[in-house]
C-alpha positions as CSV (number, residue, x, y, z in Angstrom):
1,X,-0.8,64.1,33.1
2,X,-0.1,62.2,29.9
3,X,-1.2,63.8,26.7
4,X,-4.7,61.9,25.9
5,X,-5.3,61.0,22.1
6,X,-8.8,60.2,21.8
7,X,-9.9,58.2,18.7
8,X,-13.7,58.9,17.8
9,X,-14.7,55.6,16.2
10,X,-17.7,56.3,13.8
11,X,-20.0,53.8,12.1
12,X,-18.4,52.3,9.0
13,X,-15.0,53.4,10.0
14,X,-12.0,52.8,7.6
15,X,-9.8,50.5,9.7
16,X,-6.5,51.5,8.2
17,X,-7.3,55.4,8.8
18,X,-7.4,54.3,12.4
19,X,-4.8,51.6,12.6
20,X,-2.1,53.8,11.0
21,X,-2.3,56.8,13.5
22,X,-3.1,54.5,16.4
23,X,0.1,52.5,15.8
24,X,2.3,55.5,15.3
25,X,1.1,56.8,18.8
26,X,1.6,53.4,20.4
27,X,5.2,53.2,19.1
28,X,5.7,56.7,20.6
29,X,4.5,55.4,23.8
30,X,6.8,52.3,23.6
31,X,9.6,54.8,23.2
32,X,8.8,56.6,26.4
33,X,6.3,59.4,25.3
34,X,3.9,60.4,28.1
35,X,0.8,59.7,25.7
36,X,-2.5,57.7,26.5
37,X,-4.7,56.2,23.9
38,X,-8.5,56.4,24.5
39,X,-11.2,55.2,22.2
40,X,-14.9,56.3,22.1
41,X,-17.9,55.9,19.8
42,X,-21.0,57.5,18.5
43,X,-22.5,54.0,19.1
44,X,-21.1,51.2,21.6
45,X,-21.0,48.8,18.7
46,X,-18.9,49.8,15.6
47,X,-18.3,47.9,12.5
48,X,-15.6,48.9,9.8
49,X,-16.4,49.3,6.2
50,X,-15.0,45.9,5.6
51,X,-17.5,44.3,8.1
52,X,-15.0,43.7,11.0
53,X,-16.9,44.4,14.2
54,X,-15.3,46.1,17.4
55,X,-16.0,45.2,20.9
56,X,-18.1,47.7,23.0
57,X,-16.4,51.2,23.2
58,X,-17.6,53.9,25.6
59,X,-20.0,56.5,24.3
60,X,-18.2,59.8,23.3
61,X,-20.3,61.6,26.2
62,X,-18.1,59.5,28.7
63,X,-14.9,60.8,27.6
64,X,-13.3,63.9,29.2
65,X,-10.4,65.9,27.6
66,X,-8.3,68.9,28.7
67,X,-6.2,71.5,27.0
68,X,-3.4,69.9,25.0
69,X,-5.0,66.7,24.3
70,X,-5.9,65.6,20.8
71,X,-9.1,64.3,19.3
72,X,-8.5,61.9,16.4
73,X,-11.3,61.3,13.7
74,X,-10.4,58.6,11.3
75,X,-12.4,58.5,8.2
76,X,-15.7,56.6,7.6
77,X,-17.4,55.8,4.5
78,X,-18.1,58.8,2.3
79,X,-22.0,57.8,2.2
80,X,-22.2,57.8,6.0
81,X,-20.5,61.1,6.6
82,X,-22.6,62.9,4.1
83,X,-25.8,61.1,5.0
84,X,-28.8,63.1,6.5
85,X,-28.9,60.8,9.5
86,X,-25.3,61.7,10.4
87,X,-25.9,65.4,10.1
88,X,-28.9,65.1,12.8
89,X,-26.0,63.9,15.4
90,X,-26.0,67.6,16.8
91,X,-24.9,66.3,20.5
92,X,-21.6,64.9,18.7
93,X,-20.9,68.1,16.9
94,X,-21.5,70.2,20.0
95,X,-19.0,67.9,21.9
96,X,-16.4,68.3,19.2
97,X,-16.8,72.1,19.3
98,X,-16.7,72.2,23.2
99,X,-13.4,70.0,23.1
100,X,-11.8,72.5,20.6
101,X,-12.9,75.5,22.7
102,X,-11.3,74.2,25.9
103,X,-7.8,73.7,23.9
104,X,-8.2,70.3,22.5
105,X,-6.5,69.8,19.1
106,X,-8.9,68.2,16.7
107,X,-7.6,66.1,13.8
108,X,-9.2,64.3,10.9
109,X,-8.0,61.6,8.6
110,X,-9.5,61.2,5.0
111,X,-13.3,61.6,5.3
112,X,-13.0,62.7,8.8
113,X,-12.6,66.1,7.3
114,X,-16.4,66.0,6.5
115,X,-17.0,65.5,10.2
116,X,-15.0,68.6,11.1
117,X,-16.7,70.6,8.5
118,X,-20.1,69.7,9.6
119,X,-19.2,70.6,13.1
120,X,-18.3,74.0,11.9
121,X,-14.7,74.1,13.0
122,X,-13.2,74.6,9.6
123,X,-15.1,77.5,8.7
124,X,-12.6,79.8,6.9
125,X,-9.9,77.3,7.7
126,X,-7.3,75.6,5.2
127,X,-8.0,71.8,5.0
128,X,-7.7,68.7,2.8
129,X,-9.2,65.4,2.3
130,X,-8.6,62.3,0.1
131,X,-7.9,63.6,-3.5
132,X,-11.1,62.0,-5.0
133,X,-13.2,64.0,-2.5
134,X,-11.6,67.5,-2.3
135,X,-13.9,69.1,-4.8
136,X,-16.9,67.6,-3.1
137,X,-15.8,68.9,0.3
138,X,-15.4,72.3,-1.2
139,X,-18.8,72.3,-2.9
140,X,-20.6,71.1,0.3
141,X,-18.9,73.6,2.4
142,X,-17.9,76.7,0.3
143,X,-16.6,78.5,3.5
144,X,-13.7,76.2,3.5
145,X,-10.3,76.5,1.8
146,X,-9.9,73.1,0.6
147,X,-6.4,72.5,-0.7
148,X,-6.0,69.8,-3.4
149,X,-3.2,67.4,-3.6
150,X,-1.4,67.7,-0.4
151,X,-1.0,65.3,2.3
152,X,-2.0,67.4,5.6
153,X,-2.7,70.6,6.9
154,X,-1.9,72.3,10.2
155,X,-3.8,75.5,11.3
156,X,-4.9,76.7,14.8
157,X,-4.8,73.4,16.3
158,X,-6.9,72.0,13.5
159,X,-5.4,69.1,11.4
160,X,-6.7,67.5,8.3
161,X,-5.0,64.8,6.2
162,X,-5.7,62.7,3.2
163,X,-6.3,59.0,3.6
164,X,-4.5,56.1,5.3
165,X,-0.8,56.6,4.9
166,X,-1.3,60.5,4.9
167,X,-2.9,59.9,8.4
168,X,0.6,58.2,9.5
169,X,2.4,61.3,8.2
170,X,0.2,63.8,10.0
171,X,0.4,61.7,13.3
172,X,4.4,61.7,13.0
173,X,4.1,65.5,12.3
174,X,2.2,65.9,15.7
175,X,4.7,63.5,17.4
176,X,7.6,65.7,15.9
177,X,6.0,68.9,17.5
178,X,5.4,67.3,20.8
179,X,8.7,65.3,21.3
180,X,11.1,66.8,18.6
181,X,12.4,65.5,15.1
182,X,14.8,62.8,16.5
183,X,12.1,61.1,18.6
184,X,9.7,61.1,15.6
185,X,12.4,59.7,13.3
186,X,12.8,56.9,15.9
187,X,9.0,56.2,15.7
188,X,9.1,56.4,11.8
189,X,11.9,54.0,11.6
190,X,10.2,51.6,13.9
191,X,7.2,51.8,11.5
192,X,9.6,51.0,8.6
193,X,9.0,54.6,7.3
194,X,12.2,55.9,6.1
195,X,10.6,58.6,4.1
196,X,9.1,61.5,6.4
197,X,6.9,63.3,4.1
198,X,5.8,67.0,4.7
199,X,2.3,68.1,4.6
200,X,2.6,70.1,1.3
201,X,4.0,67.0,-0.6
202,X,1.8,65.6,-3.3
203,X,-1.0,62.9,-2.5
204,X,0.1,61.2,-5.8
205,X,3.4,60.1,-6.9
206,X,4.5,61.6,-10.2
207,X,5.4,58.1,-11.4
208,X,1.8,57.3,-11.4
209,X,1.5,59.7,-14.4
210,X,3.6,57.1,-16.4
211,X,1.3,54.3,-15.5
212,X,-2.0,55.7,-17.2
213,X,-2.1,53.1,-19.8
214,X,-3.3,49.6,-20.3
215,X,-0.5,47.7,-22.1
216,X,0.3,44.8,-19.9
217,X,3.7,44.2,-21.2
218,X,4.8,47.7,-20.6
219,X,3.3,47.5,-17.0
220,X,5.6,44.4,-16.6
221,X,8.6,46.1,-17.6
222,X,7.9,49.1,-15.5
223,X,7.1,46.8,-12.3
224,X,10.5,45.2,-13.0
225,X,12.3,48.5,-13.4
226,X,10.8,49.7,-10.2
227,X,11.4,46.6,-8.2
228,X,15.1,46.2,-9.4
229,X,16.3,49.8,-9.7
230,X,19.3,48.8,-7.6
231,X,20.8,46.9,-10.6
232,X,21.4,47.7,-14.1
233,X,18.9,46.8,-16.6
234,X,19.6,45.9,-20.2
235,X,17.3,46.2,-23.2
236,X,17.4,42.6,-24.0
237,X,16.3,41.4,-20.5
238,X,13.5,44.1,-20.8
239,X,12.3,42.9,-24.1
240,X,12.0,39.5,-23.0
241,X,9.8,40.6,-20.1
242,X,7.6,42.4,-22.3
243,X,7.7,39.5,-24.9
244,X,8.4,41.6,-27.8
245,X,11.7,42.7,-29.9
246,X,14.1,45.4,-28.5
247,X,13.1,47.8,-31.2
248,X,9.3,47.2,-30.7
249,X,9.7,47.7,-26.9
250,X,11.6,50.9,-27.3
251,X,8.9,52.2,-29.5
252,X,5.8,51.0,-27.7
253,X,7.3,52.2,-24.3
254,X,7.6,55.8,-25.6
255,X,4.1,55.6,-27.0
256,X,2.4,54.3,-23.9
257,X,4.2,56.2,-21.4
258,X,5.3,59.3,-23.1
259,X,9.0,58.9,-22.0
260,X,11.9,56.8,-23.2
261,X,13.0,53.8,-21.1
262,X,16.3,55.7,-20.2
263,X,14.2,58.8,-19.1
264,X,11.9,56.4,-16.9
265,X,14.7,54.6,-15.2
266,X,16.4,58.1,-14.4
267,X,12.9,59.3,-13.0
268,X,12.8,56.2,-10.8
269,X,16.3,56.7,-9.5
270,X,15.7,60.2,-8.8
271,X,12.4,59.7,-6.8
272,X,14.1,56.6,-4.9
273,X,17.3,58.7,-4.3
274,X,15.2,61.6,-2.9
275,X,13.7,59.0,-0.3
276,X,16.9,57.4,0.7
277,X,18.7,60.7,1.2
278,X,16.3,61.5,4.0
279,X,17.6,58.6,5.9
280,X,20.7,59.8,8.0
281,X,21.9,56.3,8.4
282,X,22.9,56.1,4.5
283,X,25.8,57.9,3.0
284,X,25.6,59.3,-0.7
285,X,27.4,56.3,-2.0
286,X,25.2,53.9,-0.2
287,X,22.3,55.8,-2.0
288,X,23.9,55.7,-5.3
289,X,24.5,52.0,-5.2
290,X,20.9,51.5,-4.1
291,X,19.6,53.1,-7.1
292,X,21.9,51.3,-9.5
293,X,24.7,53.9,-9.7
294,X,28.3,53.3,-9.2
295,X,29.5,56.7,-7.6
296,X,28.5,59.8,-5.9
297,X,29.2,61.7,-9.0
298,X,26.7,59.8,-11.0
299,X,24.1,60.5,-8.2
300,X,25.0,64.2,-8.2
301,X,24.6,64.5,-11.9
302,X,21.0,63.0,-11.8
303,X,20.0,64.8,-8.7
304,X,21.9,68.0,-9.9
305,X,23.5,68.5,-6.4
């Protein structure tokens, strides 16, 4: 029997929460995994938060699962999963509880954590959700151990993740547990994801801390540096992009970001190199060249390896 992945489609579903995990499983099937994708809903007619309607889907009560299957719960709008009307859907929560009791793994993506919390399955468990809603999840359900700023959790056949791309990270993690790391790597590569992230990784890149300003000229320089980290940048060209003198750019960049241009470039190189070094198809000299360095020695110096 194939391992069944049942996607529960709730009203006001976030389409990317669904699509990311769904596509990862589909690619695994294309590579030969004995998986099956099934869809069901709370209602037969489902519309996404962006207004896209789905065709008729079976009611959740029509779906059977067995030990070893996975129930995937993509996120829906926060206003829906925290509404009094949703909390009255007791048959749904009972169905989720019964599935888990028979050995089905239950996985939430983004706001799906609120569904698991309402079902009672996360009582006393570690969990997470989108960083904007972790405090809200903890306040609404004090018995949970909500962990902030991580990508996903895995405890006792219960999985929770942050939003959208973290749902893909979680699904790749599950694929790796079922089919091995090399198989999961092939699926990730098919999805053009060369950076396999761990659950403990931060939801927010540290680079974002340098973008917390409103100076358009400096943002343009930062965009240029990120997009062209594989080539050397010179101060004259950067000043032209920012429409200011070299001296003024140097001063304003430090004032707005808190770091020098040189330190910012080094930070980008380190972050980019960390991602690239996880790709087994790239040598260290390849990685060095892709982040604008000329040798492995230079790469080792900034990475301290």
